[in-house]
Structure formats: structure tokens, C-alpha cells
N, C-alpha and C positions, 0 to 999 in steps of 0.2 A: 561541555560539547559531548553529544553522544549520537547515535543512529537513531534514538527516538522510538526503538524497538525494544522488545524484553530481551534480557541477557541470561535471564535465569529461568529455567522451565523445571517447575518441581513435578516430582513423580507421585507426589500425594495428590489425588484429585479434589481434595478439599481445597487446595491452594490455587493461587492465580500465578501465572507468569508475571514477572517483575523486571524492570530495568535497574540493576545494580552496578552495571559499568559505565562510567563516564569520565570525562576529563576536565579539570578545571584549569582555566586558560585566563590569560589577562594580557590585554595590548598586544594581542596577535591577531592580524586581520584573517577572517576566515577562509579567503581565498588562497592563503597559504598553508591551509590544513585540509586534511582529507581523512575521513574516518571510514573504515571497512569492517565489515564483519568477517569472524573466522567460521567457516562452516565446519568444523570438526565436530562430528555427531557423537564422540566417545563419552561425553558426559552431560549432566543437566544444565550445563554453562556454556554460553555462546559469547567467547571473548572478542573484544574490538580492538582494532588495532589503529593507532593515529600516525598518520605521516605529517612531518613538518618538513617543508620545502623552502628553500632560500628564492626561488621562482614561483610565479602565480600557478596554481594547479587548475587547469581547464577542466570544468565538470560539464556534464550534460543538463540540459534543463529538464527537470521533471515534467512529463506531459500533463496537460490540464485538460479537463473535460468541460468546465466552464470559465466564463470570465465575467467582469463586470457589464458587459455589454449583452449577455445573454437573455433573449427575449422569452421569459418563461411563459407568458401568455400564448405566444405563437407556438411554443414547444407543445404546450398542453393542447390546442386546437388540433395541431398535427396529429399528435398520439389518438385523440378523440376520433378522427377521420380515418386513420389507418388502421387501428386495432378494433377487432370485433371481440367484444367481452361476452356475447351472449352464446358462445361456440360451446357446445356440451362435450366434456372430456371426461368420460366416465370409465373408459378402459383403454388399453394399449392400442387396440384396433382402431377406436375413433382417433387416437393422436396420429397413428400413422397415416390415415386416410386424409387428415387435414395437413399433414406435413407434405404428402405427395400431391396435392391438389393445387 
């Protein structure tokens, strides 16, 4: 079990962040567990904390942008009707003019 986010942040630009912290659990329902990141910025490592509760931990649902009923064709048509892709934006003045209109 982990946050799913990297926990190691290498200073070498040739290396990529990696998830090196996780917990191995067995036969413990996820609703009794909570994982949190520690935001201590003093190192290249972001430790995580696991809370094990005897009561169910109420968690917020993650917001979602789409679901299985999303009508992608309707969305595409709406974008085509509302967005003018032929607007010339060659400099900051044109952008400001467009923003103020």
C-alpha cells in the first residue's frame, strides 16, 4: 500500500523520481488504513505515514472529471462550436485584446 506518488527525489537530473516507500499488508481492509505524505522538505526523500485504526476511517472521494456515461461526441461538438481556433495570437497585445473582448 502506498500513496502512488514518488517518495524519492534525486538531485541528479539524469535520474527520475521513484516510489521507494510502501507498506505490505495482509488481511487488513483498506477502510481501516490511511496513508499520508510527510511534507518535510529537508531531504530528497518524502516519507509516508500509515495510520491503522480500529474504526473505519472516513475518506473523501476523489473528484472525477468523467464517468462511463460521458458523451464524448457531444463534448467534441460543443468544443467545436465554442472555440475559435483561427484566432491569430502572434504577440501579447493580440492576447490582451482577445481577453478583453
